[in-house]
LOGU-785540 format. One line per field, with one value per residue (C-alpha): x, y, z; residue in one letter. Coordinates in steps of 0.2 Angstrom, whole numbers, plus 5000, padded with zeros to 4 digits. Layout:
<atoms>
u (X ...)
v (Y ...)
w (Z ...)
type (A ...)
</atoms>
This chain:
<atoms>
u (5863 5866 5884 5887 5893 5911 5924 5938 5952 5959 5972 5976 5984 5992 5987 6000 6004 5994 6001 5993 5977 5981 5986 5970 5961 5970 5968 5950 5946 5956 5947 5930 5935 5941 5926 5914 5909 5906 5916 5904 5904 5922 5924 5911 5920 5937 5931 5922 5939 5949 5937 5937 5956 5960 5952 5962 5979 5975 5974 5986 5986 5977 5974 5961 5957 5948 5937 5923 5909 5890 5881 5884 5869 5872 5891 5898 5915 5919 5933 5936 5946 5952 5961 5959 5951 5956 5941 5923 5909 5898 5886 5899 5899 5915 5915 5922 5909 5895 5902 5905 5886 5881 5893 5892 5878 5881 5893 5894 5904 5910 5922 5934 5938 5954 5946 5950 5937 5932 5922 5915 5911 5900 5897 5886 5894 5884 5888 5890 5894 5910 5917 5925 5940 5951 5945 5947 5965 5969 5961 5971 5987 5984 5980 5996 6008 6020 6014 6019 6008 6009 5998 6000 5995 5980 5976 5976 5965 5953 5954 5950 5936 5930 5930 5920 5907 5906 5904 5891 5882 5883 5875 5862 5859 5857 5844 5835 5834 5827 5816 5810 5807 5797 5787 5783 5776 5767 5760 5754 5746 5738 5732 5725 5716 5710 5703 5694 5687 5681 5672 5665 5661 5652 5642 5638 5633 5621 5614 5612 5604 5592 5589 5585 5573 5565 5564 5557 5543 5540 5539 5526 5516 5516 5511 5498 5492 5492 5482 5470 5469 5466 5453 5444 5444 5437 5424 5419 5418 5406 5396 5395 5389 5373 5366 5373 5365 5348 5350 5353 5337 5327 5333 5328 5311 5308 5314 5301 5287 5278 5289 5290 5305 5314 5311 5317 5333 5336 5333 5346 5359 5355 5358 5375 5381 5376 5385 5400 5400 5398 5413 5424 5418 5423 5440 5443 5438 5450 5464 5461 5461 5477 5486 5481 5490 5473 5471 5466 5475 5466 5478 5473 5479 5477 5479 5486 5480 5462 5462 5469 5457 5443 5450 5452 5434 5429 5442 5441 5425 5434 5446 5445 5441 5456 5466 5469 5473 5485 5489 5505 5503 5511 5499 5501 5507 5500 5502 5497 5490 5473 5464 5452 5466 5478 5463 5460 5478 5478 5461 5467 5482 5473 5459 5472 5481 5464 5459 5476 5479 5470 5481 5490 5487 5488 5499 5500 5515 5519 5537 5543 5562 5572 5573 5556 5546 5532 5533 5517 5520 5506 5513 5503 5507 5497 5502 5515 5520 5533 5549 5545 5528 5534 5535 5520 5508 5508 5502 5484 5473 5487 5482 5495 5488 5486 5475 5464 5460 5443 5437 5446 5437 5446 5450 5469 5467 5469 5488 5492 5479 5487 5505 5500 5490 5505 5515 5502 5504 5523 5527 5531 5524 5535 5533 5543 5537 5541 5530 5522 5527 5518 5520 5525 5519 5528 5521 5533 5526 5534 5529 5525 5516 5505 5514 5512 5505 5507 5494 5480 5468 5451 5440 5422 5404 5397 5398 5396 5409 5422 5418 5421 5438 5443 5439 5449 5464 5464 5476 5489 5488 5496 5481 5466 5459 5443 5435 5418 5424 5438 5437 5437 5452 5462 5458 5463 5480 5483 5480 5492 5502 5497 5507 5494 5477 5462 5449 5432 5429 5411 5407 5396 5405 5424 5425 5440 5447 5445 5454 5468 5471 5472 5484 5495 5496 5500 5519 5515 5506 5512 5521 5508 5503 5484 5474 5456 5442 5425 5410 5416 5426 5438 5450 5445 5463 5476 5492 5485 5482 5464 5454 5436 5424 5416 5433 5439 5447 5460 5475 5472 5468 5483 5494 5488 5490 5508 5514 5508 5517 5533 5532 5543 5534 5543 5546)
v (5731 5718 5710 5692 5684 5689 5675 5678 5665 5658 5646 5630 5613 5602 5584 5572 5561 5552 5565 5579 5572 5572 5590 5595 5587 5598 5614 5611 5608 5624 5634 5628 5633 5650 5654 5649 5631 5621 5605 5593 5603 5604 5585 5583 5595 5588 5570 5575 5584 5569 5557 5568 5570 5552 5550 5563 5557 5539 5546 5558 5571 5588 5603 5609 5628 5635 5651 5661 5663 5664 5681 5694 5687 5669 5666 5648 5640 5633 5620 5616 5600 5597 5582 5565 5552 5534 5524 5524 5513 5501 5515 5525 5538 5544 5536 5551 5562 5550 5551 5570 5573 5566 5578 5595 5607 5604 5595 5600 5589 5596 5588 5597 5592 5584 5572 5583 5583 5598 5594 5609 5607 5620 5622 5636 5648 5653 5671 5683 5698 5690 5689 5706 5708 5710 5694 5685 5691 5683 5667 5667 5670 5657 5644 5649 5645 5630 5614 5596 5583 5571 5557 5551 5568 5568 5551 5557 5571 5559 5548 5563 5567 5549 5548 5564 5557 5541 5551 5562 5546 5538 5554 5553 5535 5539 5553 5541 5528 5542 5547 5529 5527 5543 5538 5521 5531 5542 5527 5519 5535 5536 5518 5522 5537 5528 5514 5527 5537 5521 5516 5534 5533 5517 5524 5539 5529 5518 5534 5541 5525 5526 5544 5540 5526 5539 5552 5538 5534 5553 5555 5541 5548 5565 5557 5548 5564 5573 5560 5560 5579 5578 5564 5575 5590 5580 5572 5588 5597 5584 5583 5602 5604 5596 5607 5623 5619 5615 5632 5640 5631 5636 5655 5654 5648 5661 5675 5669 5670 5685 5694 5711 5722 5718 5699 5701 5709 5695 5682 5690 5690 5672 5668 5678 5670 5653 5656 5663 5647 5636 5645 5641 5623 5622 5629 5616 5602 5609 5611 5593 5586 5596 5591 5572 5572 5568 5584 5578 5588 5588 5596 5605 5619 5635 5653 5663 5679 5674 5666 5682 5693 5683 5684 5703 5705 5696 5704 5722 5725 5720 5734 5748 5765 5773 5757 5752 5736 5733 5717 5715 5698 5693 5686 5668 5662 5644 5631 5613 5613 5612 5628 5627 5624 5637 5649 5646 5650 5667 5671 5669 5680 5693 5694 5694 5709 5718 5715 5723 5737 5753 5764 5763 5747 5729 5724 5707 5703 5687 5683 5668 5666 5655 5641 5633 5641 5654 5666 5675 5689 5698 5714 5726 5743 5738 5737 5723 5708 5709 5699 5687 5683 5679 5660 5659 5666 5649 5641 5636 5648 5661 5679 5693 5706 5723 5739 5732 5716 5721 5725 5710 5694 5678 5661 5660 5645 5654 5656 5638 5630 5641 5635 5617 5618 5626 5612 5599 5608 5606 5623 5635 5650 5662 5679 5695 5710 5727 5733 5749 5747 5731 5712 5702 5684 5674 5659 5649 5635 5623 5627 5610 5604 5589 5573 5560 5543 5526 5512 5515 5501 5509 5498 5503 5495 5512 5514 5533 5534 5525 5536 5551 5545 5540 5557 5565 5554 5555 5570 5562 5543 5533 5520 5517 5500 5496 5482 5482 5473 5466 5448 5456 5467 5452 5444 5461 5461 5443 5447 5463 5473 5490 5504 5509 5504 5516 5505 5509 5503 5499 5486 5471 5454 5456 5474 5486 5481 5462 5464 5475 5461 5448 5459 5460 5442 5438 5438 5445 5461 5462 5479 5486 5504 5504 5520 5518 5529 5531 5542 5542 5556 5544 5530 5512 5508 5519 5513 5515 5532 5538 5550 5555 5554 5570 5580 5571 5583 5579 5586 5581 5563 5563 5569 5555 5541 5548 5549 5531 5524 5534 5545 5560 5577 5589 5606)
w (5611 5624 5625 5628 5645 5650 5651 5663 5663 5679 5674 5664 5667 5654 5654 5648 5663 5677 5688 5678 5682 5700 5698 5689 5703 5716 5705 5702 5721 5726 5713 5719 5737 5732 5722 5737 5733 5749 5753 5744 5729 5728 5729 5715 5704 5707 5704 5688 5682 5686 5677 5661 5663 5663 5647 5639 5647 5641 5623 5616 5630 5630 5641 5654 5655 5670 5667 5676 5664 5664 5667 5680 5691 5688 5686 5683 5685 5667 5664 5646 5644 5626 5618 5610 5622 5621 5629 5626 5634 5625 5620 5612 5626 5635 5652 5660 5653 5659 5676 5676 5670 5688 5697 5690 5684 5665 5653 5634 5622 5605 5592 5581 5563 5567 5580 5596 5608 5619 5636 5644 5662 5671 5690 5696 5709 5724 5726 5712 5723 5729 5711 5711 5698 5714 5720 5704 5703 5720 5713 5698 5707 5720 5706 5696 5710 5707 5715 5715 5708 5724 5721 5739 5746 5735 5741 5759 5754 5745 5761 5772 5761 5761 5780 5781 5769 5779 5794 5786 5779 5796 5805 5791 5794 5812 5808 5796 5810 5822 5809 5805 5824 5824 5809 5817 5832 5821 5811 5828 5833 5815 5816 5833 5827 5812 5822 5833 5818 5810 5826 5827 5808 5810 5824 5814 5799 5810 5816 5798 5793 5808 5803 5785 5790 5801 5787 5776 5789 5791 5772 5771 5785 5776 5760 5768 5777 5760 5752 5767 5765 5746 5749 5762 5751 5736 5748 5756 5740 5733 5748 5749 5730 5733 5747 5739 5723 5733 5741 5724 5717 5732 5730 5712 5716 5730 5718 5705 5718 5726 5737 5745 5741 5758 5754 5737 5743 5756 5743 5732 5746 5749 5731 5730 5746 5739 5723 5732 5743 5727 5719 5734 5734 5716 5720 5733 5721 5707 5720 5726 5709 5704 5720 5717 5700 5692 5682 5665 5651 5635 5623 5607 5596 5606 5598 5612 5605 5604 5621 5629 5620 5627 5644 5642 5639 5655 5667 5661 5670 5686 5685 5697 5691 5682 5680 5662 5653 5639 5628 5619 5610 5593 5581 5576 5593 5595 5609 5609 5626 5636 5632 5647 5660 5652 5652 5671 5675 5665 5672 5689 5686 5678 5691 5705 5696 5695 5713 5720 5708 5712 5700 5684 5674 5671 5656 5648 5636 5627 5621 5611 5614 5603 5616 5611 5625 5626 5641 5646 5659 5668 5676 5687 5696 5711 5730 5728 5738 5753 5749 5764 5756 5738 5742 5753 5741 5732 5748 5751 5760 5762 5759 5760 5773 5763 5763 5749 5757 5764 5745 5738 5742 5740 5747 5745 5733 5716 5715 5723 5709 5696 5699 5701 5684 5676 5681 5674 5658 5658 5662 5678 5686 5695 5704 5707 5716 5724 5738 5732 5714 5708 5704 5689 5686 5673 5665 5655 5644 5631 5613 5605 5590 5588 5586 5572 5575 5567 5566 5578 5584 5590 5600 5603 5601 5596 5577 5578 5592 5581 5566 5577 5583 5565 5560 5574 5571 5552 5551 5563 5561 5547 5548 5559 5561 5571 5582 5590 5606 5616 5607 5590 5595 5599 5582 5573 5583 5578 5560 5560 5573 5579 5587 5600 5605 5609 5619 5626 5644 5643 5629 5629 5629 5632 5640 5639 5656 5653 5635 5644 5656 5641 5632 5647 5650 5632 5628 5610 5616 5633 5630 5617 5623 5627 5631 5639 5635 5643 5647 5665 5672 5682 5674 5680 5679 5686 5677 5660 5651 5651 5641 5644 5629 5633 5631 5615 5602 5588 5596 5614 5608 5597 5611 5623 5611 5606 5624 5627 5611 5615 5600 5601 5601 5589 5596)
type (M T S G P T V R R L G A V D L V T D G D V V L L R Q V G R E A G G L L G L D G Q D Q V R L A T A L S E V G R E V V G G E G G R A V L E V G G S S T A P E L V V R V S G R P A R R D A R G D V T G V A A A Q R L V D G V D V A A E V D G T R V V V L R K V L P D A R A L S P A R L D D V R A S L S R P R A A D A L D E L R V Q N T E L V R A L E A L A A R E Q D L V R A N E E L E E T N R G V M A M Y S Q L S D E L E E T N S G V V A L Y A E L D E R G R Q L A A A N D A K T R F L R S V S H E L R A P V N S I L G L A S L L A D G T L D E D Q R I Q V G Y L D S S A R A L L G M V N E L L D L A R A E S G R Q H V H R A R V D L A V L L A D L E G T V R P L L R P G V G M R L D V P S G V E L H T D A E L L G R V L R N L L T N A A K F T D A G S V D V A V A V P E D G V V V V T V R D T G I G I P A E H L D T V F E E F F Q V P N R L Q P S A K G T G L G L P Y A R R V A E A L G G S L D V A S V V G E G S T F T L T L E R T T A P T L G R V L V V D D D D A A R A V V R G L L A P S A A E V V E A R D G A E A L D V L A A G A A D V V L M D V R M P G V D G V T A L H A L R S D A R W G T L P V V L M S T L D E P P V T D V P F V A K A A L D A D G L T E V L A R A A G T R V E P)
</atoms>
């Protein structure tokens, strides 16, 4: 059980006349000095006691009792002044109490039933260790000695204290003057430094602006160089295809002719070499198309289990002796994506794993997390990829040096192409590997379903083509309206609005491009979404969505139209 704070009485002063107030002031100042308060705190305590005492004397008189209270670690000098005060300020607060609250550490006011008020003033004492019982006895004895309430002596003491306070204020004022002078000097230095920093910052900013301008110019040069490289690859690929196909044709003719055994073997070598060259040319062309952003994505519903099963059949013969292949694919996992492009990415990953795995297995797993994506992992137990080459394997023409390189033919274009196609499909391709343990390629794709369209205007001069498109759009379009050329399309739009227009490029009369310009120049249809289609492989207008007629399918066509119309694709 913990006991409450110990209260030890030091003395008391009866408050009847003004002289008693002077006496209380003397006793309070002396008590504070004996208990360790410094000079300023002694003056504050004495002034607070005199202010409260005046109120009591001005009334019916009272009594002040001095005590030591508080805890053993935080002792306080406590003065209880009781009596009936006479004066209050306009707010009803006792004036002496209001003054005392600004001078001591705590003031409490309590009222008795008979109207007597008790004001408790508290002043924290600085040193608890000095308050031994013997010390308190000495203080009590000193305060109990007889003394005269000499107002003149007290005035002299107050004047002395005032002179000391004025001297302290004067010294503090001099210190403030010196501090202000030092501050002004510091401010001048700061302003000079600020000016210097501003000049240096302005010079640095000028350099940064020049650097950004140089970087922009370098960026334009790099973009131009990259475009030139892409054009070069496409041009070279196209130019090489014709002679390579000619070589293949000639080799086929020679193989059908009369040849001896050595000649037949040589023609076989010629044919295989030409086919390898043609494969490289096709890879270059595919990479150039992917880099240029012109990789056409024809989306349709793709059953991932069926696609991987087909790929397993084509890749299994490429496995080295003793290497197994396992598929872990849940049934019913469907994607709304380009089956051909996705197949190229997965075939590339599987053939790569087969090339560089000479023991163990190649495992394919499909997972469908709850965040609306499908994750396909191709894990092998092959030779692995060093950590310093994990990023460079996605660079064109780079091949990791390894012991299986002589037997694993390649161009170094497969993985760069696979990553770019994965990004074109709205996904990502990453790799993790440990040398000697194998590699894991992770393909992440968004799992989306086909969107729903509103009113679609189909413009084509071919009746059969319109019928095909109408059938493809039937499950997803709210309504399909038709026109035979650009002029009729404008008439149809004038009669009723459409959400999106699918228009053939080559039409008699007003063709698709001319009709497109007419729509763009008319305020009524200036923002109407338009998708062009043609038997050509390349779009005639680069800023308008394009689909090739040869690749039309329901989901892919619906996807293109929905994106053009701004329709949200539900996950």
